[in-house]
N, C-alpha and C positions, 0 to 999 in steps of 0.2 A: 504493499500500500503506500501509495505517495503522498506524506504528511508533513505539517508544519504544526508549530503552536504561535497561536496568536492572541489579540483582542478582538474580538467582535466590537462592532459600533450598534451604536442604535437605530433604529428604521429613519429619526429624522435626521441624524448624521449622514446614513445612507444616501435619502433623499437630496440634503443640500450637497453630497459630494456629487451625485447624478448628473445634478442641474450643472454645477460647474464644469464637468465632463462634456456635459451636452453644447456649451459656450466653447469651448475650445476644440472639439472635434472636428469642426468644418475646418479649422484653419489648418490641424494637424493632421489629417488624414490619416489618422492613427485608429486603431482598434480600441474602442472605449471599454473598460471595465463592466461588467453587467452589476447592475445597482446591489443586488443580493449578496456579490461577493466583495465589498468593500469591508477592508480589516487592516490591522497594522501587525505584519509579521514580526515575531521575536525572534523565531528559528527555523530556517528551514529544514528539515531533518531526512528529507528524501525518500527513498525505499526502506521501509519497515517491515519486518515479517509481524506474525500474530503475535510470537513471543515478545519480541522488543516493545510490540506494542502493548502488551499487557502490562509489561515490567514499567513502561513508560507512564502509563495511566495511572498505577500504583504509586511511580514517584510523585506525580503530579498531586495525587490526593494528599501527600504528606508539606505541599506550599503552604508556607507560613506567613503570609504578606498581607501589609492592610492597606487596604482600596484605597484607591486617588483619583484627582483628575488630571487632565492634558487640555491641552490646548492647540488648534491648528495655527502654521505660521503660514507661510506663502506656498505657492505654485513654483516648482523648479523642474528640472529636466537631469535626467541620468541620459549620457549618449555611448550608443552601442554600434560602432562602426558607422553607417550614416542613418541610422534611425535612432529614436530619442524617445524616450519613456516619461512620461509626463505625469509628476506627483504633489501630492499637498504634504506639505513638510510638518512638522511638529516641533512644539516649541521647546527649548531644554528643559528636561525635567529629570533632577536626582531621581524621584521616585521610580520613575520608566528605567532609568539606567542600572538603579537596583534590583527590579524586577528583571531583567533581562541578565543580569549577573546569577540569582537564582535559577533561573530558566537553564543558563551553560552549566549550574554545578548540577541539578537533576537529569542532563541529558549527556554528562561525561562519560557515566558509565556504558553509554551505547557505541562509545569510540565515534562519533560523528564529527567529521573536521568542518566547520565552518567555515565561510571564505569572505574574507573583507572584514571591516570594521563596525560596528552597530550603525546604522543611518535610519534612525526613523522616519518613516514616510508610509502614504495612503497612496498606491498605483491608482493614477486617474486613465492615462491614456498607455497604448502600448505600439511600437510600431510607428510613430510617428513620423510627422518631415517637420524641420527647423521650422519654426514661426515664434516671433517674439511675445509669449503669451502675456507676458507682463502688461506689456502696452493693452491689454483687453479690458473692457469693463466688466469685471467678474463679481456674481452674488456675493455676498457677504452675512456671515454667522457669528454670532457671540454664542453659541454655545458651547460649551465643554464637552472632553469627553468624558465620561465617568469610567474607571476601570476599575469593576467590581469581580472580575471575572476573566482567567484564562480559557484558552480554549484549544483543545487539537482538532485541527480539522485534515480531511482526509481531500485531496487536490485530484478530480476526475471529470470524465468527461460524461454527462448527462445529455442524450440526444444531441450527439456533435458540439457542445458545449461544455467550455471549462466550469466549472463545479467547484466550490468550495464548501462540504458537506459538514457541521460540525459533528466528531463524533465521542468528544470527552469533555464536560466543561468541569471546571473546579472553582468554586466563589471564594473571593477573597475575603481577607477581615473586613 
């Protein structure tokens, strides 16, 4: 199973991000993230077997961490070759960094190598073309993201569409 650990978002936040994505998509001509798929990835795990998945669920159940809030920052992009991934950034947050470290600690026994540094973001558009999205008038929100749960997601295809299905959730304190 192709899995990752992340932070699921409220429906209102997903709707907001979808509206932002629809605003920039015609300019970038990329692939918009489906509204139900918006999330913040804490750790991409890749392919795990059933035994590893059950171990992971057990470790997740032991997480002792206080819930917190985080805020969106600005739209930005990663460049991959000639294509761009547009994303919504997250304001610097010590609680988020600490939660990320907790996740690293409990996945360590699985010997999964994570690549690159933690750069918290929410992907809006994949495979886009270059466009100065900062110049666009984008919808705004003052909504905070309540982080009170971490989720183990299954990444798979459903009817030909990339789908992230929650398979295990752990409530934070």
